[in-house]
C-alpha positions as a Markdown table, in Angstrom:
| # | Residue | x | y | z |
|---|---|---|---|---|
| 1 | Met | -2.9 | 19.4 | -2.2 |
| 2 | Ile | -1.2 | 16.0 | -1.9 |
| 3 | Asp | -0.9 | 13.7 | -4.8 |
| 4 | Phe | -1.4 | 10.1 | -3.5 |
| 5 | Tyr | -0.1 | 7.2 | -5.6 |
| 6 | Tyr | -2.3 | 4.4 | -4.6 |
| 7 | Ala | -3.7 | 0.9 | -5.2 |
| 8 | Pro | -6.3 | -0.8 | -3.0 |
| 9 | Thr | -3.9 | -3.0 | -1.0 |
| 10 | Pro | -3.0 | -3.2 | 2.6 |
| 11 | Asn | 0.1 | -1.0 | 2.0 |
| 12 | Gly | -2.0 | 1.5 | 0.1 |
| 13 | Trp | -4.6 | 1.5 | 2.9 |
| 14 | Lys | -2.0 | 2.6 | 5.4 |
| 15 | Val | -1.5 | 6.0 | 3.8 |
| 16 | Ala | -5.2 | 6.3 | 2.8 |
| 17 | Val | -6.2 | 6.0 | 6.5 |
| 18 | Met | -3.7 | 8.6 | 7.5 |
| 19 | Leu | -4.8 | 11.1 | 4.9 |
| 20 | Glu | -8.4 | 10.6 | 5.9 |
| 21 | Glu | -7.6 | 10.8 | 9.6 |
| 22 | Cys | -5.7 | 14.1 | 9.1 |
| 23 | Gly | -8.3 | 15.6 | 6.8 |
| 24 | Phe | -5.7 | 16.5 | 4.2 |
| 25 | Ala | -6.9 | 17.4 | 0.7 |
| 26 | Tyr | -5.5 | 14.8 | -1.6 |
| 27 | Asn | -5.7 | 13.7 | -5.3 |
| 28 | Thr | -5.7 | 9.9 | -5.7 |
| 29 | Ile | -3.7 | 8.6 | -8.6 |
| 30 | Leu | -4.8 | 5.0 | -9.1 |
| 31 | Met | -1.8 | 2.8 | -10.0 |
| 32 | Arg | -2.5 | -0.1 | -12.4 |
| 33 | Leu | 0.1 | -2.4 | -10.9 |
| 34 | Ser | -0.8 | -5.3 | -13.2 |
| 35 | Glu | -0.1 | -3.1 | -16.2 |
| 36 | Gly | 3.2 | -1.7 | -15.0 |
| 37 | Asp | 2.4 | 1.9 | -14.0 |
| 38 | Gln | 4.8 | 1.5 | -11.2 |
| 39 | Phe | 7.7 | 1.2 | -13.6 |
| 40 | Ser | 7.1 | 4.5 | -15.5 |
| 41 | Pro | 10.0 | 6.9 | -15.3 |
| 42 | Gly | 7.8 | 9.5 | -13.7 |
| 43 | Phe | 6.8 | 7.3 | -10.9 |
| 44 | Leu | 10.3 | 5.9 | -10.4 |
| 45 | Ala | 11.5 | 9.4 | -9.9 |
| 46 | Ile | 9.1 | 9.6 | -6.9 |
| 47 | Ser | 9.4 | 6.0 | -5.6 |
| 48 | Pro | 12.8 | 4.5 | -6.7 |
| 49 | Gly | 11.7 | 1.0 | -5.7 |
| 50 | Gly | 8.7 | 1.1 | -8.0 |
| 51 | Lys | 6.3 | 0.4 | -5.1 |
| 52 | Ile | 3.2 | 2.1 | -3.8 |
| 53 | Pro | 2.3 | 4.0 | -1.8 |
| 54 | Ala | 4.0 | 7.3 | -2.5 |
| 55 | Ile | 3.0 | 11.0 | -2.1 |
| 56 | Val | 3.9 | 14.3 | -3.5 |
| 57 | Asp | 3.1 | 17.2 | -1.2 |
| 58 | His | 2.5 | 20.4 | -3.0 |
| 59 | Asp | 1.5 | 22.4 | 0.1 |
| 60 | Thr | 4.9 | 22.9 | 1.6 |
| 61 | Gly | 5.5 | 26.7 | 1.3 |
| 62 | Gly | 8.3 | 25.8 | -1.1 |
| 63 | Gly | 8.6 | 23.3 | -3.9 |
| 64 | Pro | 6.8 | 19.9 | -4.1 |
| 65 | Val | 8.1 | 17.3 | -1.7 |
| 66 | Ser | 7.9 | 13.6 | -2.6 |
| 67 | Val | 8.0 | 10.8 | 0.0 |
| 68 | Phe | 8.1 | 7.0 | -0.6 |
| 69 | Glu | 7.8 | 4.0 | 1.8 |
| 70 | Ser | 4.8 | 3.9 | 4.0 |
| 71 | Gly | 6.6 | 4.3 | 7.3 |
| 72 | Ala | 8.3 | 7.5 | 6.1 |
| 73 | Ile | 5.1 | 8.8 | 4.7 |
| 74 | Leu | 3.1 | 8.3 | 7.9 |
| 75 | Leu | 5.9 | 9.9 | 10.0 |
| 76 | Tyr | 6.0 | 12.9 | 7.5 |
| 77 | Leu | 2.2 | 13.3 | 7.6 |
| 78 | Ala | 2.1 | 13.0 | 11.4 |
| 79 | Glu | 4.7 | 15.8 | 11.7 |
| 80 | Lys | 2.9 | 17.9 | 9.1 |
| 81 | Ala | -0.4 | 17.5 | 10.9 |
| 82 | Gly | 0.9 | 17.6 | 14.5 |
| 83 | Arg | -1.3 | 14.6 | 15.2 |
| 84 | Phe | -1.2 | 10.8 | 15.7 |
| 85 | Ala | 2.3 | 10.7 | 17.3 |
| 86 | Pro | 3.2 | 11.4 | 21.0 |
| 87 | Pro | 3.7 | 15.1 | 21.6 |
| 88 | Asp | 7.3 | 14.9 | 22.7 |
| 89 | Thr | 8.6 | 12.8 | 19.8 |
| 90 | Ser | 10.5 | 15.8 | 18.4 |
| 91 | Val | 12.9 | 15.3 | 21.3 |
| 92 | Val | 15.4 | 12.7 | 20.0 |
| 93 | Ser | 16.2 | 11.1 | 23.3 |
| 94 | Ser | 12.6 | 11.0 | 24.6 |
| 95 | Pro | 11.1 | 7.6 | 25.6 |
| 96 | Ala | 8.1 | 8.4 | 23.5 |
| 97 | Arg | 10.2 | 8.9 | 20.4 |
| 98 | Lys | 12.1 | 5.7 | 21.1 |
| 99 | Glu | 8.9 | 3.7 | 21.3 |
| 100 | Leu | 7.4 | 5.3 | 18.3 |
| 101 | Met | 10.4 | 4.4 | 16.2 |
| 102 | Glu | 10.6 | 0.9 | 17.6 |
| 103 | Trp | 7.1 | 0.0 | 16.7 |
| 104 | Leu | 7.2 | 1.8 | 13.3 |
| 105 | Phe | 10.3 | -0.1 | 12.4 |
| 106 | Trp | 8.8 | -3.3 | 13.8 |
| 107 | Gln | 5.9 | -3.0 | 11.4 |
| 108 | Val | 7.9 | -2.2 | 8.3 |
| 109 | Gly | 10.6 | -4.7 | 9.1 |
| 110 | Asn | 8.6 | -7.6 | 10.5 |
| 111 | Gln | 4.8 | -7.6 | 10.4 |
| 112 | Gly | 4.5 | -6.0 | 6.9 |
| 113 | Pro | 7.0 | -8.2 | 5.1 |
| 114 | Met | 5.9 | -11.4 | 6.8 |
| 115 | Ala | 2.2 | -10.7 | 6.1 |
| 116 | Gly | 3.0 | -9.7 | 2.5 |
| 117 | Gln | 4.9 | -12.9 | 1.9 |
| 118 | Leu | 2.0 | -14.9 | 3.4 |
| 119 | Ser | -0.4 | -13.1 | 1.1 |
| 120 | His | 1.7 | -14.0 | -1.9 |
| 121 | Phe | 1.7 | -17.7 | -1.1 |
| 122 | Val | -2.1 | -17.7 | -0.2 |
| 123 | Asn | -3.2 | -15.7 | -3.2 |
| 124 | Tyr | -0.7 | -15.8 | -6.0 |
| 125 | Ala | 1.9 | -18.5 | -5.8 |
| 126 | Pro | 1.6 | -21.7 | -7.8 |
| 127 | Lys | 0.1 | -24.7 | -6.0 |
| 128 | Gly | 2.5 | -27.0 | -4.1 |
| 129 | Gln | 4.3 | -24.4 | -2.1 |
| 130 | Glu | 3.6 | -25.8 | 1.3 |
| 131 | Tyr | 6.9 | -25.0 | 2.9 |
| 132 | Gly | 6.8 | -21.3 | 2.0 |
| 133 | Ser | 3.1 | -21.0 | 2.9 |
| 134 | Ala | 3.7 | -22.7 | 6.3 |
| 135 | Arg | 6.8 | -20.6 | 7.0 |
| 136 | Tyr | 5.1 | -17.3 | 6.5 |
| 137 | Lys | 1.9 | -18.2 | 8.2 |
| 138 | Asn | 3.9 | -19.0 | 11.3 |
| 139 | Glu | 5.9 | -15.8 | 11.0 |
| 140 | Tyr | 2.6 | -13.9 | 10.6 |
| 141 | Lys | 1.3 | -15.6 | 13.8 |
| 142 | Arg | 4.5 | -14.7 | 15.6 |
| 143 | Cys | 3.9 | -11.1 | 14.8 |
| 144 | Leu | 0.3 | -11.3 | 16.0 |
| 145 | Met | 1.6 | -12.7 | 19.3 |
| 146 | Val | 4.0 | -9.8 | 19.6 |
| 147 | Leu | 1.1 | -7.4 | 19.2 |
| 148 | Glu | -1.1 | -9.4 | 21.5 |
| 149 | Thr | 1.5 | -9.1 | 24.2 |
| 150 | Arg | 2.0 | -5.4 | 23.6 |
| 151 | Leu | -1.7 | -4.8 | 24.1 |
| 152 | Leu | -1.9 | -6.6 | 27.5 |
| 153 | Asp | -2.3 | -3.3 | 29.4 |
| 154 | Arg | -3.3 | -0.8 | 26.7 |
| 155 | Asp | -5.9 | -0.1 | 24.1 |
| 156 | Tyr | -3.4 | 0.9 | 21.4 |
| 157 | Ile | 0.2 | 0.2 | 20.7 |
| 158 | Leu | 1.5 | 3.4 | 22.3 |
| 159 | Gly | -1.4 | 3.9 | 24.6 |
| 160 | Asp | -3.2 | 6.4 | 22.4 |
| 161 | Tyr | -4.2 | 5.9 | 18.8 |
| 162 | Ser | -1.2 | 6.8 | 16.6 |
| 163 | Ile | 0.6 | 6.1 | 13.3 |
| 164 | Val | 1.9 | 2.8 | 14.6 |
| 165 | Asp | -1.7 | 1.5 | 14.9 |
| 166 | Ile | -2.6 | 3.0 | 11.5 |
| 167 | Ile | 0.4 | 1.3 | 9.8 |
| 168 | Gly | -0.2 | -2.1 | 11.6 |
| 169 | Phe | -3.9 | -2.3 | 11.1 |
| 170 | Pro | -4.3 | -3.2 | 7.4 |
| 171 | Trp | -2.4 | -6.5 | 7.6 |
| 172 | Val | -4.4 | -7.6 | 10.6 |
| 173 | Phe | -7.6 | -6.4 | 9.0 |
| 174 | Ile | -7.2 | -9.2 | 6.4 |
| 175 | Ala | -6.2 | -12.0 | 8.8 |
| 176 | Lys | -9.2 | -14.2 | 7.8 |
| 177 | Pro | -8.4 | -14.1 | 4.0 |
| 178 | Leu | -4.9 | -15.0 | 5.0 |
| 179 | Gly | -6.2 | -18.1 | 6.7 |
| 180 | Val | -5.5 | -17.0 | 10.3 |
| 181 | Asp | -8.2 | -17.1 | 13.0 |
| 182 | Leu | -7.8 | -14.2 | 15.5 |
| 183 | Ser | -9.6 | -16.0 | 18.3 |
| 184 | Asp | -6.2 | -16.9 | 19.7 |
| 185 | Tyr | -5.4 | -13.2 | 19.9 |
| 186 | Pro | -8.3 | -11.6 | 21.7 |
| 187 | Arg | -6.6 | -8.3 | 22.4 |
| 188 | Val | -5.5 | -8.0 | 18.8 |
| 189 | Ser | -9.1 | -8.8 | 17.8 |
| 190 | Thr | -10.5 | -6.0 | 20.0 |
| 191 | Trp | -7.9 | -3.6 | 18.7 |
| 192 | Arg | -8.8 | -4.5 | 15.2 |
| 193 | Ala | -12.5 | -4.0 | 15.8 |
| 194 | Ala | -11.9 | -0.6 | 17.4 |
| 195 | Ile | -9.9 | 0.7 | 14.5 |
| 196 | Lys | -12.2 | -0.8 | 11.9 |
| 197 | Thr | -15.1 | 1.3 | 13.2 |
| 198 | Arg | -13.4 | 4.6 | 12.7 |
| 199 | Pro | -15.0 | 6.6 | 9.9 |
| 200 | Ala | -11.7 | 7.6 | 8.4 |
| 201 | Val | -10.6 | 4.0 | 8.3 |
| 202 | Arg | -13.9 | 2.9 | 6.6 |
| 203 | Arg | -13.4 | 5.6 | 3.9 |
| 204 | Ala | -9.9 | 4.5 | 3.3 |
| 205 | Ile | -10.7 | 0.8 | 3.0 |
| 206 | Asp | -13.5 | 1.7 | 0.5 |
| 207 | Leu | -11.2 | 3.8 | -1.7 |
| 208 | Tyr | -11.3 | 2.3 | -5.2 |
| 209 | Lys | -12.6 | -0.9 | -3.5 |
| 210 | Asp | -14.1 | -2.0 | -6.9 |
| 211 | Lys | -10.5 | -2.1 | -8.3 |
| 212 | Gln | -9.3 | -4.8 | -6.0 |
| 213 | Asn | -8.2 | -7.8 | -7.9 |
| 214 | Arg | -6.8 | -10.2 | -5.4 |
| 215 | Gly | -6.2 | -13.6 | -7.1 |
| 216 | Ala | -6.9 | -12.3 | -10.6 |
| 217 | His | -3.2 | -12.1 | -11.3 |
| 218 | Thr | -0.9 | -14.9 | -10.3 |
| 219 | Ala | 2.8 | -15.7 | -10.5 |
| 220 | Glu | 2.1 | -17.8 | -13.5 |
| 221 | Asn | 0.2 | -15.1 | -15.6 |
| 222 | Asn | 1.7 | -11.8 | -14.7 |
| 223 | Pro | 5.5 | -11.4 | -14.7 |
| 224 | Leu | 5.2 | -7.6 | -14.1 |
| 225 | Leu | 3.9 | -8.3 | -10.6 |
| 226 | Phe | 5.7 | -11.5 | -9.6 |
| 227 | His | 9.0 | -11.9 | -11.5 |
| 228 | Gln | 10.7 | -8.6 | -10.9 |
| 229 | Asp | 14.5 | -8.8 | -11.0 |
| 230 | Gly | 15.2 | -5.0 | -11.4 |
| 231 | Ser | 15.3 | -5.1 | -15.2 |
| 232 | Gln | 11.9 | -3.3 | -15.2 |
| 233 | Met | 13.6 | -0.3 | -13.5 |
| 234 | Lys | 16.8 | -0.2 | -15.4 |
| 235 | Pro | 17.5 | 3.4 | -16.4 |
| 236 | Asp | 18.0 | 4.4 | -20.0 |
| 237 | Glu | 21.7 | 4.7 | -21.0 |
């Protein structure tokens, strides 16, 4: 059994999709981010940055193994399942491993942060933040064009459906709410549609769908979510 620390956000969906695709048995622990569950000592011991998603794998043949950060979790689960990664990625110098790592790091270092910041300015920031909103919308569009170019001659990022598609999909799935029209990115739009129809993806997107609260909490009314400076995670002396 895998304990899955989750909230219904694009970052949470990444791991939900992977768990569903792999068919792993998991126990969902819904994190009330607006109430500060992510700063509890127990969760910080699992995810030191106080961020979801995170997992604790109890089915290891030894003691429980905790993993935080979505890229690390997806790579861990792919290796555990023996699925959704090219077959020769265990060979450090293989071209397949190189490409897997490049696109995994591209998502967690580029697409994810840029989309997340755009989401903040669209959904949560006080009005009058035109510079920040425009900057991150353009960065988000730049990432879409990177993906559009990659998909020129293939259906999925690595050719076959893999963890780099799973990790990149959620932030493209919500392009319209972020104010971006995908008509300028036809290959990305086709890729998005193909992934969206997968049964495992639909189940993941629907997980605790009723608990989504985009826009209910803003930078002006919830300092737990939007004014973190590390003091919330300060350990007891």
